[in-house]
Structures are given as C-alpha cells and as structure tokens.
Jmol script that loads the backbone (N, CA, C; Angstrom):
load data "model"
ATOM      1  N   MET A   1       6.729   3.827  -8.334  1.00  0.00           N
ATOM      2  CA  MET A   1       7.330   3.067  -9.401  1.00  0.00           C
ATOM      3  C   MET A   1       6.854   1.633  -9.401  1.00  0.00           C
ATOM      4  N   GLY A   2       6.997   0.920  -8.284  1.00  0.00           N
ATOM      5  CA  GLY A   2       6.577  -0.469  -8.219  1.00  0.00           C
ATOM      6  C   GLY A   2       5.156  -0.560  -7.694  1.00  0.00           C
ATOM      7  N   ASP A   3       4.271   0.240  -8.227  1.00  0.00           N
ATOM      8  CA  ASP A   3       2.888   0.304  -7.769  1.00  0.00           C
ATOM      9  C   ASP A   3       2.172  -1.024  -8.022  1.00  0.00           C
ATOM     10  N   SER A   4       1.434  -1.495  -7.023  1.00  0.00           N
ATOM     11  CA  SER A   4       0.744  -2.781  -7.159  1.00  0.00           C
ATOM     12  C   SER A   4      -0.435  -2.685  -8.140  1.00  0.00           C
ATOM     13  N   ALA A   5      -0.970  -1.485  -8.365  1.00  0.00           N
ATOM     14  CA  ALA A   5      -2.069  -1.321  -9.309  1.00  0.00           C
ATOM     15  C   ALA A   5      -1.613  -1.630 -10.735  1.00  0.00           C
ATOM     16  N   GLU A   6      -0.356  -1.296 -11.038  1.00  0.00           N
ATOM     17  CA  GLU A   6       0.173  -1.592 -12.359  1.00  0.00           C
ATOM     18  C   GLU A   6       0.322  -3.094 -12.560  1.00  0.00           C
ATOM     19  N   LYS A   7       0.729  -3.805 -11.522  1.00  0.00           N
ATOM     20  CA  LYS A   7       0.931  -5.244 -11.627  1.00  0.00           C
ATOM     21  C   LYS A   7      -0.401  -5.974 -11.785  1.00  0.00           C
ATOM     22  N   LYS A   8      -1.459  -5.489 -11.195  1.00  0.00           N
ATOM     23  CA  LYS A   8      -2.771  -6.110 -11.310  1.00  0.00           C
ATOM     24  C   LYS A   8      -3.376  -5.876 -12.689  1.00  0.00           C
ATOM     25  N   ALA A   9      -2.958  -4.831 -13.371  1.00  0.00           N
ATOM     26  CA  ALA A   9      -3.510  -4.515 -14.687  1.00  0.00           C
ATOM     27  C   ALA A   9      -2.959  -5.436 -15.769  1.00  0.00           C
ATOM     28  N   SER A  10      -1.799  -6.045 -15.549  1.00  0.00           N
ATOM     29  CA  SER A  10      -1.167  -6.880 -16.566  1.00  0.00           C
ATOM     30  C   SER A  10      -2.014  -8.080 -16.987  1.00  0.00           C
ATOM     31  N   PRO A  11      -2.572  -8.881 -16.078  1.00  0.00           N
ATOM     32  CA  PRO A  11      -3.394 -10.012 -16.533  1.00  0.00           C
ATOM     33  C   PRO A  11      -4.611  -9.558 -17.344  1.00  0.00           C
ATOM     34  N   GLY A  12      -5.196  -8.440 -16.973  1.00  0.00           N
ATOM     35  CA  GLY A  12      -6.330  -7.905 -17.733  1.00  0.00           C
ATOM     36  C   GLY A  12      -5.905  -7.463 -19.127  1.00  0.00           C
ATOM     37  N   PHE A  13      -4.710  -6.941 -19.209  1.00  0.00           N
ATOM     38  CA  PHE A  13      -4.188  -6.503 -20.511  1.00  0.00           C
ATOM     39  C   PHE A  13      -4.049  -7.691 -21.448  1.00  0.00           C
ATOM     40  N   PHE A  14      -3.459  -8.760 -20.956  1.00  0.00           N
ATOM     41  CA  PHE A  14      -3.247  -9.928 -21.812  1.00  0.00           C
ATOM     42  C   PHE A  14      -4.556 -10.615 -22.178  1.00  0.00           C
ATOM     43  N   LYS A  15      -5.530 -10.576 -21.295  1.00  0.00           N
ATOM     44  CA  LYS A  15      -6.855 -11.112 -21.637  1.00  0.00           C
ATOM     45  C   LYS A  15      -7.479 -10.277 -22.749  1.00  0.00           C
ATOM     46  N   GLY A  16      -7.279  -8.974 -22.679  1.00  0.00           N
ATOM     47  CA  GLY A  16      -7.795  -8.084 -23.716  1.00  0.00           C
ATOM     48  C   GLY A  16      -7.118  -8.337 -25.051  1.00  0.00           C
ATOM     49  N   VAL A  17      -5.807  -8.554 -25.014  1.00  0.00           N
ATOM     50  CA  VAL A  17      -5.075  -8.838 -26.248  1.00  0.00           C
ATOM     51  C   VAL A  17      -5.573 -10.145 -26.860  1.00  0.00           C
ATOM     52  N   LYS A  18      -5.778 -11.159 -26.029  1.00  0.00           N
ATOM     53  CA  LYS A  18      -6.269 -12.451 -26.510  1.00  0.00           C
ATOM     54  C   LYS A  18      -7.659 -12.293 -27.131  1.00  0.00           C
ATOM     55  N   ALA A  19      -8.510 -11.509 -26.499  1.00  0.00           N
ATOM     56  CA  ALA A  19      -9.863 -11.291 -27.023  1.00  0.00           C
ATOM     57  C   ALA A  19      -9.810 -10.566 -28.372  1.00  0.00           C
ATOM     58  N   GLU A  20      -8.904  -9.615 -28.521  1.00  0.00           N
ATOM     59  CA  GLU A  20      -8.790  -8.882 -29.777  1.00  0.00           C
ATOM     60  C   GLU A  20      -8.248  -9.778 -30.887  1.00  0.00           C
ATOM     61  N   PHE A  21      -7.318 -10.668 -30.551  1.00  0.00           N
ATOM     62  CA  PHE A  21      -6.784 -11.580 -31.555  1.00  0.00           C
ATOM     63  C   PHE A  21      -7.856 -12.533 -32.070  1.00  0.00           C
ATOM     64  N   LYS A  22      -8.813 -12.865 -31.245  1.00  0.00           N
ATOM     65  CA  LYS A  22      -9.896 -13.745 -31.686  1.00  0.00           C
ATOM     66  C   LYS A  22     -10.815 -13.046 -32.684  1.00  0.00           C
ATOM     67  N   LYS A  23     -10.822 -11.708 -32.695  1.00  0.00           N
ATOM     68  CA  LYS A  23     -11.680 -10.946 -33.597  1.00  0.00           C
ATOM     69  C   LYS A  23     -11.067 -10.777 -34.990  1.00  0.00           C
ATOM     70  N   ILE A  24      -9.797 -11.098 -35.135  1.00  0.00           N
ATOM     71  CA  ILE A  24      -9.111 -10.902 -36.412  1.00  0.00           C
ATOM     72  C   ILE A  24      -9.653 -11.879 -37.452  1.00  0.00           C
ATOM     73  N   VAL A  25      -9.941 -11.365 -38.631  1.00  0.00           N
ATOM     74  CA  VAL A  25     -10.362 -12.204 -39.752  1.00  0.00           C
ATOM     75  C   VAL A  25      -9.195 -12.221 -40.737  1.00  0.00           C
ATOM     76  N   TRP A  26      -8.514 -13.355 -40.807  1.00  0.00           N
ATOM     77  CA  TRP A  26      -7.350 -13.472 -41.674  1.00  0.00           C
ATOM     78  C   TRP A  26      -7.801 -13.724 -43.113  1.00  0.00           C
ATOM     79  N   PRO A  27      -7.087 -13.140 -44.101  1.00  0.00           N
ATOM     80  CA  PRO A  27      -7.452 -13.374 -45.504  1.00  0.00           C
ATOM     81  C   PRO A  27      -7.120 -14.809 -45.916  1.00  0.00           C
ATOM     82  N   ASP A  28      -7.858 -15.296 -46.904  1.00  0.00           N
ATOM     83  CA  ASP A  28      -7.593 -16.654 -47.383  1.00  0.00           C
ATOM     84  C   ASP A  28      -6.360 -16.652 -48.291  1.00  0.00           C
ATOM     85  N   ARG A  29      -5.958 -17.823 -48.704  1.00  0.00           N
ATOM     86  CA  ARG A  29      -4.742 -17.999 -49.505  1.00  0.00           C
ATOM     87  C   ARG A  29      -4.828 -17.239 -50.826  1.00  0.00           C
ATOM     88  N   GLN A  30      -5.980 -17.278 -51.468  1.00  0.00           N
ATOM     89  CA  GLN A  30      -6.159 -16.614 -52.769  1.00  0.00           C
ATOM     90  C   GLN A  30      -6.025 -15.093 -52.633  1.00  0.00           C
ATOM     91  N   ALA A  31      -6.640 -14.514 -51.608  1.00  0.00           N
ATOM     92  CA  ALA A  31      -6.559 -13.069 -51.404  1.00  0.00           C
ATOM     93  C   ALA A  31      -5.129 -12.646 -51.081  1.00  0.00           C
ATOM     94  N   THR A  32      -4.441 -13.453 -50.286  1.00  0.00           N
ATOM     95  CA  THR A  32      -3.058 -13.145 -49.937  1.00  0.00           C
ATOM     96  C   THR A  32      -2.168 -13.180 -51.176  1.00  0.00           C
ATOM     97  N   LEU A  33      -2.389 -14.159 -52.029  1.00  0.00           N
ATOM     98  CA  LEU A  33      -1.608 -14.267 -53.260  1.00  0.00           C
ATOM     99  C   LEU A  33      -1.856 -13.067 -54.171  1.00  0.00           C
ATOM    100  N   ARG A  34      -3.124 -12.690 -54.348  1.00  0.00           N
ATOM    101  CA  ARG A  34      -3.455 -11.537 -55.197  1.00  0.00           C
ATOM    102  C   ARG A  34      -2.835 -10.255 -54.656  1.00  0.00           C
ATOM    103  N   GLN A  35      -2.922 -10.046 -53.358  1.00  0.00           N
ATOM    104  CA  GLN A  35      -2.369  -8.833 -52.762  1.00  0.00           C
ATOM    105  C   GLN A  35      -0.844  -8.811 -52.864  1.00  0.00           C
ATOM    106  N   SER A  36      -0.217  -9.972 -52.712  1.00  0.00           N
ATOM    107  CA  SER A  36       1.240 -10.046 -52.832  1.00  0.00           C
ATOM    108  C   SER A  36       1.683  -9.728 -54.259  1.00  0.00           C
ATOM    109  N   ILE A  37       0.967 -10.260 -55.238  1.00  0.00           N
ATOM    110  CA  ILE A  37       1.292  -9.973 -56.639  1.00  0.00           C
ATOM    111  C   ILE A  37       1.105  -8.485 -56.926  1.00  0.00           C
ATOM    112  N   ALA A  38       0.048  -7.893 -56.383  1.00  0.00           N
ATOM    113  CA  ALA A  38      -0.186  -6.464 -56.584  1.00  0.00           C
ATOM    114  C   ALA A  38       0.941  -5.627 -55.987  1.00  0.00           C
ATOM    115  N   VAL A  39       1.409  -5.998 -54.809  1.00  0.00           N
ATOM    116  CA  VAL A  39       2.492  -5.252 -54.157  1.00  0.00           C
ATOM    117  C   VAL A  39       3.773  -5.346 -54.976  1.00  0.00           C
ATOM    118  N   VAL A  40       4.100  -6.536 -55.462  1.00  0.00           N
ATOM    119  CA  VAL A  40       5.314  -6.709 -56.261  1.00  0.00           C
ATOM    120  C   VAL A  40       5.202  -5.924 -57.567  1.00  0.00           C
ATOM    121  N   ALA A  41       4.056  -5.997 -58.233  1.00  0.00           N
ATOM    122  CA  ALA A  41       3.874  -5.286 -59.503  1.00  0.00           C
ATOM    123  C   ALA A  41       3.978  -3.775 -59.318  1.00  0.00           C
ATOM    124  N   ILE A  42       3.329  -3.261 -58.302  1.00  0.00           N
ATOM    125  CA  ILE A  42       3.376  -1.815 -58.054  1.00  0.00           C
ATOM    126  C   ILE A  42       4.788  -1.382 -57.685  1.00  0.00           C
ATOM    127  N   SER A  43       5.500  -2.210 -56.919  1.00  0.00           N
ATOM    128  CA  SER A  43       6.885  -1.887 -56.560  1.00  0.00           C
ATOM    129  C   SER A  43       7.774  -1.817 -57.795  1.00  0.00           C
ATOM    130  N   ILE A  44       7.583  -2.735 -58.727  1.00  0.00           N
ATOM    131  CA  ILE A  44       8.370  -2.718 -59.964  1.00  0.00           C
ATOM    132  C   ILE A  44       8.054  -1.473 -60.785  1.00  0.00           C
ATOM    133  N   VAL A  45       6.773  -1.148 -60.911  1.00  0.00           N
ATOM    134  CA  VAL A  45       6.378   0.032 -61.689  1.00  0.00           C
ATOM    135  C   VAL A  45       6.951   1.306 -61.065  1.00  0.00           C
ATOM    136  N   VAL A  46       6.846   1.438 -59.765  1.00  0.00           N
ATOM    137  CA  VAL A  46       7.385   2.629 -59.090  1.00  0.00           C
ATOM    138  C   VAL A  46       8.907   2.672 -59.234  1.00  0.00           C
ATOM    139  N   GLY A  47       9.563   1.525 -59.150  1.00  0.00           N
ATOM    140  CA  GLY A  47      11.013   1.477 -59.339  1.00  0.00           C
ATOM    141  C   GLY A  47      11.428   1.936 -60.723  1.00  0.00           C
ATOM    142  N   VAL A  48      10.684   1.508 -61.742  1.00  0.00           N
ATOM    143  CA  VAL A  48      10.984   1.928 -63.114  1.00  0.00           C
ATOM    144  C   VAL A  48      10.769   3.428 -63.271  1.00  0.00           C
ATOM    145  N   ILE A  49       9.693   3.953 -62.702  1.00  0.00           N
ATOM    146  CA  ILE A  49       9.430   5.400 -62.783  1.00  0.00           C
ATOM    147  C   ILE A  49      10.548   6.186 -62.111  1.00  0.00           C
ATOM    148  N   ILE A  50      10.989   5.732 -60.944  1.00  0.00           N
ATOM    149  CA  ILE A  50      12.078   6.420 -60.237  1.00  0.00           C
ATOM    150  C   ILE A  50      13.370   6.343 -61.047  1.00  0.00           C
ATOM    151  N   ALA A  51      13.636   5.203 -61.674  1.00  0.00           N
ATOM    152  CA  ALA A  51      14.849   5.063 -62.487  1.00  0.00           C
ATOM    153  C   ALA A  51      14.816   6.015 -63.679  1.00  0.00           C
ATOM    154  N   ILE A  52      13.658   6.144 -64.327  1.00  0.00           N
ATOM    155  CA  ILE A  52      13.526   7.053 -65.470  1.00  0.00           C
ATOM    156  C   ILE A  52      13.724   8.499 -65.017  1.00  0.00           C
ATOM    157  N   LEU A  53      13.083   8.876 -63.916  1.00  0.00           N
ATOM    158  CA  LEU A  53      13.255  10.236 -63.404  1.00  0.00           C
ATOM    159  C   LEU A  53      14.709  10.502 -63.014  1.00  0.00           C
ATOM    160  N   ASP A  54      15.372   9.518 -62.429  1.00  0.00           N
ATOM    161  CA  ASP A  54      16.773   9.663 -62.046  1.00  0.00           C
ATOM    162  C   ASP A  54      17.641   9.884 -63.280  1.00  0.00           C
ATOM    163  N   TYR A  55      17.379   9.117 -64.332  1.00  0.00           N
ATOM    164  CA  TYR A  55      18.144   9.278 -65.575  1.00  0.00           C
ATOM    165  C   TYR A  55      17.932  10.670 -66.164  1.00  0.00           C
ATOM    166  N   ILE A  56      16.686  11.153 -66.172  1.00  0.00           N
ATOM    167  CA  ILE A  56      16.385  12.476 -66.725  1.00  0.00           C
ATOM    168  C   ILE A  56      17.081  13.571 -65.916  1.00  0.00           C
ATOM    169  N   VAL A  57      17.013  13.468 -64.591  1.00  0.00           N
ATOM    170  CA  VAL A  57      17.650  14.480 -63.735  1.00  0.00           C
ATOM    171  C   VAL A  57      19.170  14.439 -63.910  1.00  0.00           C
ATOM    172  N   LYS A  58      19.739  13.234 -63.981  1.00  0.00           N
ATOM    173  CA  LYS A  58      21.183  13.099 -64.174  1.00  0.00           C
ATOM    174  C   LYS A  58      21.604  13.719 -65.498  1.00  0.00           C
ATOM    175  N   TYR A  59      20.834  13.464 -66.550  1.00  0.00           N
ATOM    176  CA  TYR A  59      21.133  14.045 -67.860  1.00  0.00           C
ATOM    177  C   TYR A  59      21.043  15.576 -67.795  1.00  0.00           C
ATOM    178  N   GLY A  60      20.002  16.072 -67.125  1.00  0.00           N
ATOM    179  CA  GLY A  60      19.837  17.518 -67.003  1.00  0.00           C
ATOM    180  C   GLY A  60      20.962  18.180 -66.238  1.00  0.00           C
ATOM    181  N   VAL A  61      21.386  17.557 -65.134  1.00  0.00           N
ATOM    182  CA  VAL A  61      22.466  18.128 -64.337  1.00  0.00           C
ATOM    183  C   VAL A  61      23.771  18.092 -65.130  1.00  0.00           C
ATOM    184  N   ASN A  62      24.037  17.010 -65.839  1.00  0.00           N
ATOM    185  CA  ASN A  62      25.255  16.929 -66.660  1.00  0.00           C
ATOM    186  C   ASN A  62      25.220  17.964 -67.765  1.00  0.00           C
ATOM    187  N   PHE A  63      24.054  18.200 -68.351  1.00  0.00           N
ATOM    188  CA  PHE A  63      23.934  19.209 -69.402  1.00  0.00           C
ATOM    189  C   PHE A  63      24.208  20.603 -68.856  1.00  0.00           C
ATOM    190  N   ILE A  64      23.642  20.904 -67.685  1.00  0.00           N
ATOM    191  CA  ILE A  64      23.814  22.232 -67.084  1.00  0.00           C
ATOM    192  C   ILE A  64      25.261  22.441 -66.663  1.00  0.00           C
ATOM    193  N   THR A  65      25.891  21.438 -66.087  1.00  0.00           N
ATOM    194  CA  THR A  65      27.272  21.616 -65.614  1.00  0.00           C
ATOM    195  C   THR A  65      28.296  21.636 -66.756  1.00  0.00           C
ATOM    196  N   SER A  66      27.927  21.149 -67.918  1.00  0.00           N
ATOM    197  CA  SER A  66      28.863  21.150 -69.031  1.00  0.00           C
ATOM    198  C   SER A  66      28.858  22.463 -69.816  1.00  0.00           C
ATOM    199  N   ILE A  67      27.954  23.360 -69.485  1.00  0.00           N
ATOM    200  CA  ILE A  67      27.849  24.650 -70.203  1.00  0.00           C
ATOM    201  C   ILE A  67      29.012  25.544 -69.852  1.00  0.00           C
TER     202      ILE A  67
END
end "model"
wireframe off; spacefill off
backbone 0.3
color backbone group
C-alpha cells in the first residue's frame, strides 16, 4: 500500500502534466466569442425543437385519452 515506488512516481507525473500544459494552444478572443455564440444559438434552436415536440406529444396524448 505505502510502496515507495508510487511516491517516487509523483514528481515525474507532475513534470509530465506541466509539459503537456505547455503544449496547449489556447484559442484567441475572437474564436472563443464565435464558438460561444454558436453554442448559445444551437442551444436555443434545440430547446425550441424540444418544446415543439413536447407540445405535439402532449396534444396527442390528450387526444388519445379523451376518446
């Protein structure tokens, strides 16, 4: 459980994490803004589609149960 090999691996792990973080290429402000607008727009469109489908299903179930 308290193996010394595991404890020696920790500093190497964090060095590896630091090296990987240096490889990250972050998007610029313009790209982030465009992607954020796209996410919001798609979320609204999907929400409207789900609301329409919900209304249709609700109407159908009410029609069937009223027979």
